[in-house]
Every structure is written in C-alpha cells, then in structure tokens.
C-alpha positions in Angstrom: 52.9 91.8 42.9 54.6 92.2 39.5 56.3 88.7 40.0 52.4 87.4 40.9 51.2 88.5 37.6 54.3 87.5 35.3 53.8 83.9 37.0 50.1 84.0 36.2 50.6 85.1 32.8 53.1 82.1 32.3 51.1 79.8 33.7 48.1 81.0 31.5 50.6 80.9 28.4 51.8 77.3 29.2 48.1 76.0 29.8 47.1 77.5 26.6 50.0 75.9 25.0 49.2 72.6 26.2 45.7 73.0 25.6 46.2 73.6 21.6 48.7 70.7 22.0 46.3 68.2 23.1 43.6 69.6 20.7 45.9 69.1 17.7 46.8 65.7 19.1 43.3 64.7 19.5 42.4 65.9 16.0 45.2 63.9 14.6 44.2 61.0 16.6 40.5 61.1 15.2 42.0 59.9 11.7 42.6 56.4 13.3 46.1 54.4 13.8 48.4 56.7 12.3 48.1 60.0 14.4 50.3 61.8 11.7 50.3 60.4 8.1 53.8 61.8 7.3 55.5 59.1 5.5 54.5 56.5 2.8 55.2 53.7 6.2 52.4 55.6 8.0 50.1 56.2 5.0 50.3 52.3 4.1 49.8 51.4 7.8 46.6 53.5 7.9 45.3 52.1 4.9 45.8 48.4 6.1 44.1 49.5 9.4 41.2 50.9 7.6 40.7 47.7 5.4 40.9 45.7 8.5 38.4 48.2 10.3 35.9 47.8 7.5 36.1 44.2 7.0 35.8 43.5 11.0 32.9 45.6 11.0 31.0 43.2 9.1 32.1 40.3 10.6 29.3 40.1 13.1 26.6 40.2 10.0 28.8 37.5 8.2 28.2 35.3 10.9 24.7 36.0 11.8 24.2 35.3 7.9 26.2 31.7 8.4 23.8 31.0 11.1 20.7 32.2 9.0 21.9 29.7 6.2 22.5 27.0 8.6 19.2 27.4 10.1 17.5 27.3 6.7 19.2 24.3 5.6 18.2 22.7 8.5 14.5 23.5 7.9 14.8 22.4 4.3 16.5 19.1 5.5 13.4 18.1 7.6 11.1 18.7 4.2 10.1 15.7 1.9 12.5 15.5 -0.7 9.6 16.4 -3.2 9.0 19.8 -1.5 12.6 21.0 -1.5 13.5 23.5 -4.0 17.0 21.8 -5.0 18.2 25.2 -6.8 17.4 27.3 -3.4 18.7 24.6 -1.5 22.1 24.6 -3.4 22.2 28.4 -3.6 21.7 28.3 0.4 24.7 25.9 0.6 27.1 27.7 -1.5 26.3 30.9 0.2 27.4 29.2 3.6 30.4 27.8 2.0 31.1 31.3 0.7 30.3 33.1 4.3 32.2 30.6 6.0 35.3 31.2 3.7 35.1 35.1 3.9 35.0 34.5 7.8 37.9 32.7 8.0 39.7 34.6 5.4 39.6 37.4 7.8 40.7 35.3 10.9 43.4 34.1 8.9 44.6 37.3 7.8 44.6 38.8 11.2 46.6 35.8 12.5 49.5 36.3 9.8 49.7 39.8 9.9 52.6 41.2 12.2 52.1 44.7 13.4 55.8 45.3 13.8 57.0 43.2 10.9 60.0 44.6 9.3 60.3 47.7 11.7 63.8 48.0 11.7 64.1 48.3 7.7 61.8 51.2 6.0 62.2 49.7 2.9 61.0 46.1 3.8 58.3 47.6 6.1 56.9 49.4 3.0 56.8 46.6 0.7 55.4 44.3 3.6 52.8 46.8 4.2 51.7 47.3 0.6 51.5 43.5 0.2 49.0 43.6 3.5 47.1 46.5 2.0 46.2 44.3 -1.0 45.5 41.3 1.2 43.3 43.0 3.5 41.8 44.6 0.7 40.7 41.6 -1.1 39.3 39.9 2.1 37.4 43.2 2.9 35.9 42.9 -0.9 35.2 39.2 -0.3 33.2 39.8 2.5 31.2 42.8 1.1 30.3 40.8 -1.9 29.3 37.8 -0.3 27.1 39.6 2.0 25.6 41.3 -0.7 24.8 37.9 -2.0 23.3 36.7 1.3 21.2 39.8 1.3 19.7 39.0 -2.1 19.6 35.2 -1.3 18.0 35.6 2.3 15.3 37.9 1.4 13.5 34.8 -0.7 11.4 32.8 1.6 
C-alpha cells in the first residue's frame, strides 16, 4: 500500500511539473517567434518578425486599395475629358503607384530575407538582423503611410 501511495504521489508531482512547464512554455510562445528573448539575437529576430507581421497584416487592405484605385481610374477613363478632375485623377494615379510599390517592397523583402542567415556566426547574425530590422521597419512604415494617404483620398467621392 505504501508503494502505491509513493507511486501515486510521484506521478502527481511529475504531472504537476509537466503541467507547469507546459504553462510556462505556452506563456513564452505567446510573445511571438522567440519563446524566450535571452540574447540580443533573440530580441532582434523577434523585432524583425514583429515588423513583418505588422506589415503583412496590412497587405490585404493595401491590395484592396490597389483594386479600388484601379476601378476609380477606369471609371474616370470612361468620362469625357472635360468632366474629369485632372488633379484628382493624377492623385489617384500617384496613389496607385505608391500602393503597388509598398506591396512590391514587402514581397521583395520577404523573398530576400534569410531566416537562418549567418546562424553559425552570432556576431554576423546580429549585424544581419539589425539591418533586416531597419529594412522591414521602413517597409512597414511605407505601407502604413500609403494606407493613410489612401484612406484620405479614397474617401473623396
């Protein structure tokens, strides 16, 4: 009977320890790509991925705005020239170009980003990630800026 109690208590402690570990692991994974940000490399990688995620979260809206500017430009193209507000048409054309450029920048950055670049050399990896953080932040900021312009211009009917 005592062996049974010892086995039961041991099992309970083991299960409790596993439960706590899985809870900690779950909490650590909620912060994104780096489960535990212990090193500069971990922090940089996490920041790069946060920039990527923020930009990618807006790509759908970016593409929707590209479609909307295309539709409006097509509609303006069907009107007689004297009824078209030339400044508005030019603003739409510029906006469409900026939207497409922002979309292409994100695609280009993602294609060029190497997830495991310089993994065998921590110093070079940190420099690589610092550069990528700057690049992805610029892409994200461009996306947010052009979307703000689109919100302003496309509200105009």
